[in-house]
N, C-alpha and C positions, 0 to 999 in steps of 0.2 A: 434388439434386446441382447443379441450376442456381443455386439460391439460394447454395449454398456458393461456387461459382465467382464469382458476382457480388460477394459480400461480400469474398472474397479479393482481387478486383481493386481494390475501393475501398480496402482496407487497404494494399495494395501501392503504390497511387498516393499515398496520404497519406504513407507512410513515405518514398517516393522524394522527394517535395517537401521533407519535413523534412530529409532527408539532404543535399540540395543546399544548403539554407539553412545547415546546420551546418558544411559544409566550409570556410566562410569563417573560422571560429573555430579557433584552435589548441587551446584548452582550453575545455570547456563546463562545468567544475565550478564550483559556486557561482553559477550564473547564473539561478536560478529562485526564486520564492517558494513558500511552502507545502511546504518540504522535508520536513516531518514526514509528508507523504503517502507518502514513499518508505520509511518505517520498516515492516518486514514485520509482518503480523498473522497470528496462528494459530501455536501452538507446533508443530503437526504439519508445517505448511509450512516453518517455520524449520528444523526438524530434518532435513528433506529437502533442504536447500540452496536453498530457495526455488524449486525446480523444480516448480511447482504449477499452471501454466496448463492442463495437460491432465488434472488429477485431477478426478474426477466425484463428486458426491454428498457434498460436505463444505461445511459452512456458511461456513467461512473463505474459501471460493472467491468469496464476494461481493466480497472485496478483490482477489483475483488474476484471476479471470475469471468475470463474472456468469453466463455461460452454464452453468457447472457446477451452478447451483441448479436447473436444469430437471429433473434426475433425483433431487432430494432429496424424499423422501416425507414426508407428515404435517407436524408442527410441530417445529421445531428451534430451540434457543436455545444461544448460545455466549458465554463471557466469557473475555477474554484480558488478561494483565498483562505489561508489558515493563519490565525494568530497563535503561534506556539509559545512555549516557555522562553524565558530569558530574552524577550523581544525578538525571537526568531520568527520569520515569516516565510511561508511556502506558497507557491502558486502552482496550480494544476490546470492544464488545458488539454482538451481532447476533441477529436472529430471522427465521425464514422460515416461510411457510405455503404449502403446496401446495393449490391449488384445482383439482380435477379438471375437465378439458376447458377450462381457462383458462390455467393455467401456475402459476408459483411467484412469490410476492411476498416481498421481503426488505427488512429495515430494519437499518442499521448505524450505529454512532456510534463515533468515535475522539476521545478527549479526553486532555488532559495532566494530570499531577499534579505540579506544580512548586512548590516552596516560595518564599515571598516573599524578596526580596533587598534589601540596603541600597543606597540611592542614594549614590553617591560622586561627587565632583568633583575637579578639579585643586587647588582651594583647600582642600577638605575630603576628603582621600583615605580617612580613617577613617569617613566617613559623615556625612550631613547630618541624620540623625534621621528621614528619610523612608524608606519602603520602596516597592518596585515589584514588580509581578507580571507573569508571562508566561503566556499560555494559548493552546492550539491546539484547534480543534474542527472536525470534519467529520461531517456527517449525510447519509446517502444512502438512497435508496429504489430498490430494484432490482426488475426484472421479467425472468423467464427463461421461455422456451417451448421445448418439444421439438417441432420441426416434423415430424420423422419419427422412427422408432425409432433412427436413427443420427445425426441432426443436431439440434443445439440452439443457441439464440442467446440472448443476454442483454444488458440495458442497466442501468446503475446511475448515474443522475443524483445529484449531490451538491452540498451547500452547504459552503463552506470559510471559516473565520474564524481570523485570527491577531490577538492583542492583546498589545501591548508597552507597559506603563505606561498612558500617556494616548493612545496611538496604536492604531489598529486597521485591518485590511484584510480585505475580503471578496471572495469569488469563487465562480463556479459552474463545474462541470465534469461530465463524464460518462465512465464506463467502458463499453466495448463489447467483446463477445467472442463467439466461436463455438467449438464443439467438434464434431468429426466422428469417428465410430467407423469406421475404415477396414476394408475386407475382409481386411486382412493380420492374421489372428488377433486381431481386435478391438482393434488398436492405436488409441489416441486421438490425433488431430491437433487442435491447438488454436491459436488466435490471439486476441490481445486488445490493445486500446489503453486505457491508463489516464490519467486526468486531462487529457482533451481539453476545453479550455474557455477561460474568460476570463483576463485578467491581473489581478494584485492590486497595490494601491497603498496604502501606509500613510498614513493621514490622522488628524489629531487635534491637540490643543492643545500637544503636546510640540514641534511645529515652529514655535510662535509665538515671534517674536523682535522686538526693538526696533531699528528700522532708521533710519539717517541717510542721507537722499537726497543730501545735498551735504556731503561731508566737508570741503570748503574754506571753508565758511561757518560763522560762529559765532552768527548771529542766527536761524537756522531751528530748527524742531523736530527734534531729533536722536533722538527716541524714538517714531517712528511704528510702531504695531503692524503686523507683516507675518508672513506664513507662508512658510517655506521650501518650495520645490517638491520633491516626492518623485517618483521614477521608478516606472513600472509594470513589473511583472515577470511573466513567464509561469509557469504551474504546471509541475511536473516531468512532462512527457509521456513515457510509456514504451510502446514497442511490444514485445510478446512473441510468439514462435512456439515451440510446445512439443509434445512427444510424451510419452505415458504408455503403458507396456506391462506387462501382468500376465504376467511371465515364468514363474511357477509358480502353478498353480491347483489344488493338492491340497485335499482336505477339511480336513486338519489343519494345513496351513501354506501360506502364499502369499508370493510375492516380487513386489513392484512396483518398477519402475524408471522414472525420468522425467528429462527434460532440457528446459531452456528456453534459448533464445537471446534476448538482450535488446538493444534499441536505445533507450537513454534520451536525452532532449534535454539533460540536464545532466551527462552522464558519458560514458565510453567504452563501446563494445560489449563484451559478455562472454557467457559461457555458465555456466549453473548445472546441476549434476547431483545427483540424489537417489535413494535407495533406501529401501524399507520392507519389513521381514520380519515377518510376522504369524503367530502360533501360536494355533491353536484359536479364532481370531476374538476373542481376549481380550487378548493382549499383543503390542505392536508395538515393534520396535527399528528406529531410523532413523539414517541417515547421509547426508551429502551434502558437496558442495564447491561453494562459491560464487565467482563472479567469475573464472572461468578466462579466461586470455588478456587480462585487464584490466591496463593499465599502472598501476604504483604502488599496487596494491590492498592494503589491510590485512586484507581478509576472506579466508576460506578454509574450513577444516574446520567442519562442523556435525554435531551429534549430538542424538538425541532418543529418547524412550520414551513409550509410551502404554498405558493400561490401560482396558479396556472392561468394564463391569459391566451385565448385563441384569437388568431387573425385569419380572416378569410376562411377557406375550407381545409387547408392542409398545412397551416403554419401555426406555431404556438411558441410562447416563451414561458419559462418557469423560473421563479426566484425562490431559493431555499436558504434557510438559516438553521444553524444548530448550536446547541450549548452543551458542553460536557463537563461534569464535575471531575476534578483531579485531586481531591483530598487536600493535603498540605501544599500542593503545587498550585500554580495559577490555572484557573478554569480556562477552557479552550473554546473559542468561538470560530465558526466557519460560515462563509457566504458562498453561494453558488448561483450561477446564471446559466440556463440551458436553453438552446434554441433548436427547434425541429422543423424541417421542411418536407 
């Protein structure tokens, strides 16, 4: 309990400082690099309205709250595919291994699947004949430990890279989280900080220009190679506090409800709500609502379904699907496959 209070104090202090710094800005949207880190991972979490920081024992928790891996037994593997806006596609893969008396280790990769695009200019709006590509990559290595039978903690350091044609930016960050099973009918209280780390700056030959140091002179070299200076931008820091409660615990069916309150560095505060109804530990139906109380939000209703198939005594496979409404934007669909041994 002392460790829980100590970590809670650190998180509260960090968020307080961040809040004071953000109050100077009217709008925080579009002010960070690595925005792909905010794209949700895991169809189960998406179907539950992304209210997932308090959910335990799910491998996609490596993205939401690394402390959730502490109660994940054996070996687990998960693959996730997201159809995002503007024909953008993202893939997520993760694996975890529980080592008795040591904790749980997890590895995750987020990568993009974006087609090449034609290079256009003002003089050649139909294309120059060249093509360019855009790619995003995040690789993380997590560690989670169950300190007591009710309290777990987790860390997830990550490497982040963005590439835009001949420019690239790299950064390093860490996710931190805790989960505590309260005495109130085993309700789970959770907190996490995501993407706490360095800033990112685009560097490369695309910023190379020919510069004339003296426009008033005709005898000087007017084509001096120079690089345009680019700004450094912080990663999308997000603080979550959430709860998860098993409202119904019958042998044949279960009802799980969850809620997360979010404080992001690049958007307004909001609340996510989610539910999951499971029958015979085989089929789960999910629903949620995202971005409650957020100004001008395009997000809202989420739906999902999952099917679990067991093999032998200690192996199973789960297939999940989720659908999320995005208002005037294209609705988002996700597919996940998870294996446990």
